[in-house]
C-alpha positions in Angstrom: 215.7 -221.0 -65.2 217.4 -219.7 -68.3 220.5 -217.5 -67.9 220.6 -214.4 -70.2 224.0 -213.0 -71.3 224.7 -209.6 -72.9 227.2 -211.1 -75.4 226.0 -211.1 -79.0 224.8 -214.4 -80.3 225.9 -215.6 -83.8 223.4 -214.8 -86.5 221.1 -217.6 -87.5 220.7 -218.8 -91.0 218.6 -216.4 -93.1 215.0 -217.4 -93.2 213.4 -218.5 -96.5 212.2 -215.6 -98.5 208.5 -216.1 -98.1 208.8 -216.8 -94.4 211.1 -213.9 -93.9 208.7 -211.6 -95.7 205.8 -212.7 -93.5 207.9 -212.2 -90.4 208.8 -208.7 -91.5 205.2 -207.8 -92.1 204.2 -209.3 -88.8 206.8 -207.2 -87.0 205.8 -204.1 -89.0 202.2 -204.5 -87.8 203.3 -204.7 -84.2 205.7 -201.8 -84.4 203.1 -199.7 -86.3 200.7 -200.2 -83.4 203.4 -199.0 -81.0 204.0 -195.9 -83.1 200.4 -195.0 -83.5 199.7 -195.4 -79.8 202.8 -193.6 -78.6 201.7 -190.8 -76.2 203.6 -188.1 -78.2 201.9 -189.2 -81.5 198.4 -189.3 -79.8 198.9 -185.9 -78.2 200.1 -184.3 -81.5 197.2 -185.9 -83.4 194.7 -184.7 -80.8 196.0 -181.2 -81.0 196.1 -181.3 -84.8 192.5 -182.5 -85.1 191.3 -180.1 -82.4 192.9 -177.2 -84.3 191.2 -178.2 -87.5 187.8 -179.0 -86.0 187.6 -176.2 -83.5 184.5 -174.0 -84.2 184.7 -170.2 -84.7 186.1 -169.9 -88.2 186.6 -166.5 -89.8 184.0 -165.2 -92.3 186.7 -165.4 -95.1 186.8 -169.2 -94.5 183.5 -169.5 -96.2 185.1 -168.5 -99.5 188.3 -170.7 -99.7 190.6 -170.4 -102.7 191.5 -174.0 -103.3 195.0 -173.4 -104.8 195.9 -171.9 -101.4 194.0 -174.4 -99.3 196.1 -177.3 -100.6 199.3 -175.7 -99.3 197.6 -175.0 -95.9 197.3 -178.7 -95.3 201.1 -179.1 -95.0 202.2 -177.4 -91.8 200.1 -179.6 -89.5 201.6 -182.7 -91.2 205.1 -181.5 -90.4 204.3 -181.5 -86.7 202.7 -184.9 -86.9 205.7 -186.2 -88.8 208.2 -185.0 -86.2 206.2 -186.7 -83.5 206.2 -189.9 -85.5 209.9 -189.6 -86.1 210.6 -189.5 -82.3 208.2 -192.4 -81.7 209.7 -194.5 -84.4 213.2 -193.8 -83.2 212.3 -194.9 -79.7 210.9 -198.2 -81.1 214.1 -198.8 -83.1 216.2 -198.1 -80.0 214.0 -200.1 -77.6 216.2 -203.2 -77.6 219.3 -201.0 -77.1 217.8 -199.2 -74.2 216.6 -202.4 -72.6 219.9 -204.2 -73.3 218.4 -207.0 -75.3 220.2 -206.5 -78.6 222.0 -209.8 -78.1 218.8 -211.8 -78.1 218.0 -210.9 -81.7 220.8 -213.2 -83.0 218.6 -216.3 -82.2 215.5 -214.9 -84.0 214.4 -215.6 -87.5 214.9 -212.0 -88.7 218.3 -210.5 -89.7 219.0 -206.9 -88.5 218.4 -205.5 -91.9 215.0 -207.2 -92.1 214.0 -205.7 -88.7 215.0 -202.4 -90.1 212.7 -203.0 -93.1 209.9 -203.8 -90.6 210.5 -200.5 -88.9 210.4 -198.7 -92.2 207.1 -200.3 -93.1 205.7 -199.5 -89.6 205.6 -195.7 -90.5 203.1 -196.3 -93.3 199.9 -196.4 -91.1 200.8 -192.9 -89.6 201.4 -191.7 -93.1 198.0 -193.0 -94.1 196.4 -191.2 -91.2 198.0 -188.0 -92.4 196.7 -188.6 -95.9 193.2 -189.0 -94.6 193.4 -185.8 -92.6 194.6 -183.9 -95.7 191.9 -185.4 -97.8 189.3 -184.5 -95.2 190.6 -181.0 -94.7 190.7 -180.2 -98.5 187.3 -181.9 -99.2 185.6 -179.9 -96.5 186.9 -176.7 -98.0 186.1 -177.7 -101.6 182.5 -178.5 -100.6 181.8 -175.0 -99.3 179.4 -173.1 -101.6 181.9 -170.2 -101.8 184.9 -172.3 -102.8 186.7 -171.4 -106.0 189.9 -172.5 -107.8 191.6 -175.8 -108.2 193.9 -177.7 -105.8 197.0 -179.5 -106.8 197.4 -183.3 -106.3 201.1 -182.8 -105.8 200.6 -180.1 -103.1 198.2 -182.5 -101.3 200.7 -185.4 -101.6 203.3 -183.2 -100.0 201.6 -183.4 -96.6 201.8 -187.2 -96.1 205.4 -187.1 -97.5 206.2 -184.6 -94.7 205.3 -187.4 -92.3 207.0 -190.2 -94.3 210.4 -188.4 -94.5 211.0 -187.5 -90.9 209.6 -190.9 -89.8 212.1 -192.8 -91.9 214.8 -190.4 -90.7 213.9 -191.7 -87.2 214.6 -195.2 -88.3 217.9 -194.2 -89.9 218.9 -192.3 -86.7 218.2 -195.3 -84.6 220.6 -197.4 -86.7 223.5 -195.0 -86.8 223.2 -193.0 -83.5 222.4 -195.2 -80.5 220.9 -192.4 -78.4 217.3 -191.4 -77.8 218.4 -187.7 -77.7 219.3 -187.7 -81.4 215.7 -187.6 -82.8 214.5 -184.7 -80.7 217.6 -182.7 -81.7 217.0 -183.5 -85.4 213.4 -182.5 -84.9 214.6 -179.1 -83.7 216.9 -178.8 -86.7 214.1 -179.9 -89.0 211.9 -177.1 -87.7 214.7 -174.6 -88.0 215.2 -175.7 -91.6 211.5 -175.4 -92.3 210.8 -172.0 -90.6 214.1 -170.1 -90.5 217.0 -170.9 -92.8 215.8 -171.7 -96.3 212.0 -171.2 -96.1 211.9 -167.6 -97.3 210.5 -166.9 -100.7 213.5 -164.6 -101.3 216.0 -167.5 -101.0 217.7 -168.7 -104.1 215.2 -171.1 -105.9 217.4 -174.3 -105.8 218.3 -173.8 -102.1 214.7 -173.0 -101.2 213.6 -176.2 -103.0 215.7 -178.2 -100.6 213.6 -177.1 -97.6 210.9 -179.5 -96.5 208.1 -177.0 -97.1 208.0 -174.4 -99.8 206.4 -171.3 -98.2 204.5 -168.8 -100.3 202.5 -166.4 -98.3 201.6 -163.5 -100.5 199.1 -160.7 -100.0 196.3 -162.2 -102.0 195.6 -165.5 -103.8 196.5 -165.9 -107.4 194.8 -167.9 -110.2 196.2 -171.4 -110.2 197.8 -171.1 -113.6 200.0 -168.2 -112.2 201.4 -170.0 -109.2 204.3 -171.6 -111.0 205.2 -173.7 -107.9 207.3 -176.8 -108.6 204.9 -178.9 -106.5 205.5 -182.1 -108.5 209.3 -181.9 -108.3 209.1 -181.0 -104.6 207.0 -184.1 -103.9 209.5 -186.2 -105.9 212.3 -184.6 -103.8 210.7 -185.5 -100.5 209.9 -189.1 -101.7 213.4 -189.6 -103.0 214.9 -188.4 -99.7 212.6 -190.8 -97.8 213.7 -193.7 -100.0 217.3 -192.7 -99.7 217.0 -192.6 -95.9 215.3 -196.0 -95.9 218.0 -197.5 -98.0 220.6 -196.0 -95.8 219.0 -197.5 -92.7 218.9 -200.9 -94.3 222.6 -200.5 -95.4 223.6 -199.5 -91.9 221.9 -202.7 -90.6 224.0 -204.9 -92.8 221.7 -205.1 -95.9 224.3 -204.8 -98.6 222.4 -206.5 -101.4 222.6 -205.2 -105.0 219.0 -203.9 -104.8 220.0 -201.7 -101.8 222.9 -200.2 -103.7 220.7 -199.6 -106.7 218.1 -198.0 -104.6 220.6 -195.6 -103.0 222.0 -194.6 -106.4 218.5 -194.2 -107.9 217.2 -192.2 -105.0 220.2 -190.0 -105.0 219.8 -189.3 -108.7 216.1 -188.4 -108.1 217.0 -186.0 -105.3 219.5 -184.2 -107.5 217.1 -184.1 -110.5 214.3 -182.7 -108.3 216.5 -180.0 -106.8 217.7 -178.9 -110.3 214.2 -178.7 -111.7 212.8 -176.9 -108.7 215.5 -174.3 -109.2 214.3 -173.7 -112.8 210.7 -172.8 -111.7 208.7 -170.9 -112.7 208.7 -171.5 -116.4 208.9 -168.8 -119.0 205.2 -169.5 -119.9 204.2 -168.8 -116.3 206.2 -165.6 -116.2 204.5 -164.4 -119.4 201.0 -165.3 -118.0 201.8 -163.4 -114.8 202.7 -160.4 -116.9 199.5 -160.5 -118.9 197.3 -161.0 -115.8 198.9 -158.1 -114.0 199.1 -155.5 -116.8 196.3 -156.5 -119.1 193.8 -158.7 -117.2 191.0 -158.0 -119.7 192.9 -160.3 -122.1 192.3 -163.4 -120.0 189.1 -162.6 -118.1 185.5 -163.5 -118.6 182.9 -160.7 -118.3 179.2 -160.8 -117.5 176.9 -157.8 -117.8 174.2 -157.4 -115.1 172.1 -154.2 -115.6 174.4 -151.3 -115.8 177.3 -153.1 -114.2 179.8 -155.4 -115.9 181.7 -157.9 -113.9 185.1 -159.2 -115.2 187.0 -161.9 -113.4 189.6 -164.6 -113.9 187.7 -167.8 -115.0 188.3 -169.6 -111.7 186.7 -166.7 -109.7 183.5 -166.1 -111.7 181.4 -168.0 -109.1 181.9 -165.0 -106.9 180.1 -162.7 -109.4 176.8 -163.2 -107.5 178.4 -162.0 -104.3 179.9 -158.9 -106.0 176.6 -158.1 -107.6 174.7 -158.4 -104.3 177.0 -155.8 -102.7 177.2 -153.5 -105.8 173.4 -153.5 -106.2 173.0 -152.7 -102.5 175.4 -149.7 -102.9 173.5 -148.5 -106.0 170.2 -148.8 -104.1 171.5 -146.3 -101.5 172.6 -143.6 -103.9 170.7 -140.9 -105.9 170.6 -140.2 -109.6 172.5 -140.2 -111.8 174.9 -142.5 -109.9 172.2 -145.1 -109.5 172.2 -145.8 -113.2 175.8 -144.9 -114.0 177.6 -147.6 -116.1 180.5 -149.2 -114.3 182.9 -152.2 -114.7 184.0 -154.2 -111.8 187.4 -155.8 -112.8 189.2 -158.3 -110.7 193.0 -157.6 -110.5 196.1 -159.3 -109.3 199.7 -158.2 -108.7 201.3 -161.5 -109.9 204.7 -160.4 -111.1 206.4 -161.7 -107.9 204.4 -164.9 -107.9 202.4 -166.3 -105.0 204.8 -164.7 -102.4 204.3 -161.2 -103.8 203.1 -158.3 -101.7 202.9 -155.7 -104.3 199.9 -153.3 -104.2 197.3 -153.4 -107.0 197.5 -150.6 -109.5 194.4 -148.3 -109.9 191.9 -149.4 -112.4 191.2 -147.6 -115.7 188.6 -144.8 -115.6 185.1 -146.2 -115.3 186.4 -149.4 -113.7 186.5 -150.4 -110.0 188.7 -153.2 -108.6 187.7 -156.5 -107.0 190.4 -158.6 -105.4 190.9 -162.4 -105.2 189.7 -162.7 -101.6 186.2 -162.5 -100.3 184.1 -162.7 -97.1 184.1 -160.6 -93.9 186.2 -157.5 -94.2 186.9 -158.2 -97.9 183.2 -157.6 -98.5 183.5 -154.2 -96.8 186.5 -153.4 -98.9 184.7 -154.2 -102.1 181.7 -152.2 -101.1 184.1 -149.3 -100.5 185.6 -149.8 -103.9 182.1 -149.6 -105.5 181.2 -146.6 -103.4 184.3 -144.8 -104.5 183.5 -145.5 -108.1 180.0 -143.9 -107.7 181.1 -140.9 -105.6 184.7 -140.0 -106.8 184.9 -141.9 -110.1 188.5 -143.2 -109.8 190.9 -145.1 -107.5 193.7 -142.5 -107.4 194.9 -141.9 -103.8 195.1 -138.2 -103.0 195.1 -138.3 -99.2 192.6 -138.6 -96.4 189.0 -137.6 -97.3 188.3 -134.5 -95.2 184.9 -133.7 -96.6 181.4 -134.9 -97.5 182.7 -137.4 -100.1 184.7 -139.3 -97.4 181.7 -139.5 -95.1 179.5 -140.6 -98.0 181.8 -143.4 -99.2 182.4 -144.9 -95.8 178.7 -144.8 -94.9 177.7 -146.5 -98.2 180.3 -149.2 -97.7 179.2 -150.0 -94.1 175.5 -149.9 -95.1 176.0 -152.2 -98.1 177.9 -154.8 -96.2 176.5 -157.7 -94.2 177.1 -156.7 -90.6 178.9 -153.7 -91.9 179.4 -151.8 -88.5 181.1 -154.9 -87.0 183.3 -155.4 -90.0 184.3 -151.7 -89.9 185.1 -151.9 -86.2 187.1 -155.1 -86.8 189.1 -153.3 -89.5 189.9 -150.5 -87.1 191.0 -153.0 -84.4 193.2 -154.8 -86.8 194.8 -151.6 -88.1 195.1 -150.0 -84.8 193.3 -147.0 -86.2 189.6 -146.3 -86.7 188.1 -144.6 -89.7 189.9 -146.6 -92.4 188.8 -149.2 -95.0 191.5 -151.1 -96.9 189.8 -150.9 -100.3 191.5 -153.2 -102.9 193.4 -150.3 -104.4 194.4 -147.7 -101.8 192.7 -147.3 -98.4 189.9 -144.9 -97.8 190.9 -142.9 -94.8 188.9 -140.5 -92.6 190.2 -138.0 -90.0 188.8 -138.2 -86.5 186.2 -135.5 -87.3 184.7 -137.4 -90.3 184.9 -140.6 -88.3 182.8 -139.1 -85.5 180.2 -138.1 -88.1 180.1 -141.7 -89.3 179.6 -143.0 -85.8 176.6 -140.6 -85.3 175.1 -141.6 -88.7 175.3 -145.3 -87.8 173.5 -144.6 -84.6 170.6 -142.9 -86.5 167.6 -144.8 -87.9 169.1 -146.1 -91.2 165.9 -145.7 -93.2 165.9 -142.0 -92.5 169.6 -141.6 -93.3 169.0 -143.3 -96.6 166.2 -140.9 -97.4 168.4 -137.9 -96.7 171.3 -139.3 -98.7 169.1 -139.7 -101.8 167.4 -136.3 -101.3 170.8 -134.5 -101.1 172.9 -136.7 -103.3 174.1 -134.1 -105.7 175.4 -131.8 -102.9 176.7 -134.6 -100.7 178.7 -136.2 -103.6 180.1 -132.8 -104.8 183.9 -132.4 -104.1 183.2 -128.9 -102.7 180.9 -129.9 -99.9 182.4 -129.6 -96.4 182.0 -132.1 -93.5 179.9 -129.5 -91.6 177.5 -129.1 -94.5 177.3 -132.9 -94.9 176.4 -133.3 -91.2 173.7 -130.8 -91.6 172.2 -132.5 -94.6 172.3 -135.8 -92.9 170.7 -134.6 -89.7 173.7 -134.9 -87.3 176.4 -132.6 -86.0 180.1 -132.6 -86.8 182.7 -132.0 -84.0 185.1 -129.2 -84.2 188.3 -129.7 -86.1 191.2 -130.8 -83.8 195.0 -130.3 -84.0 195.3 -134.0 -85.1 192.7 -133.4 -87.9 194.8 -130.5 -89.2 197.9 -132.8 -89.5 196.3 -134.9 -92.2 197.0 -134.4 -95.9 193.5 -134.1 -97.3 192.4 -135.3 -100.7 
């Protein structure tokens, strides 16, 4: 029987380079298997994939804007990366927890070589993350309604968000001999991601030091207006990971010249990436945002279909068929002369504040109606409302709630021209906590309770008969002087009496 002592054993002579390299790779394969099969990693991976593959997507998901989809791949990678960090940290500390550190002195590998093996063991989980990102983005890009262009650097950021915390787990295992350190760092990592420096209002260079650059604006922007320093941020994460790996090797006794050079090189790359992130966006991007916001016609492509002209930013022109389908449906429901009235549908953005901006779109010029950079579901209802407003009112200026026939007419046209319009209208009311409102791209179309009741009664009527009455009385229904009571009579329904709540509204 062999006695085992806790006293460290003198280090053996370093193995020959080739043999040592093979031993490191062999140990890396074993440790990688332990990491991939760790219960925490498996549970996180299962939850991650379930979230991505769970059926029941929103209607808007059928029309992805790829320059936003690439960023959406990153958050799930953060959670997987933190799980890998804890798992890797536990594998590094395994010998310490089991009291077998002293045995390593008789083995072929030096401590710094074992650290190298642990660093290499994180690569398979990073590859798994990369495959998930590739699959998620490819699935979105293959949808018929997809528009825009993804960024390679944004897509690379996801796997790097696994690599960095995983190597931090190795470093922690070498400098803090406690299994509690990694979970605490995971909490700090999440706080750094979601709380302290993640806001788009944070100073650019400080924001660039956060693991994830959040940009959650009101609507997507064309890719050339984003101005995100995605390449520099990917370099920043990679350099931090290399710095952490070199630090772990250094802490394990690896003091070779190449380690010192790696530390200095990675540190220089980190500083450089932070500086260049702080300089984004460039003056050219700021100028392009100015033009796209104030003079979109200068950079758009237009296509005339019948009496309607559709103008869009080049990346969004594939949606012209969708816009035309809805606009033609609205026209088919109205009477003359609105049916053949010339109109321009112009896509607009509010890009001055970049992809985090929440500014409202400005009203279009006379004769033009606005389309946004989002589509599907309620966005289709909103566009239909924009077209209906163009044919009934003629402009997008907000003047208050519509307390007359025009309001009833616009909302009914929008609901009727939208696929599953009544459901989309009800969903909008649920989301807003108030019925009778459609968030058109520029200013909402609002109805009082009285006009909303008329809409409910119209939707319950045979729609073919309602269409016939709308066309027969179009001139009077679309006139600004026609009351709600008169509109109800013309459309074959009754209007409820005006309530105290109705009288509190500012009417257009």
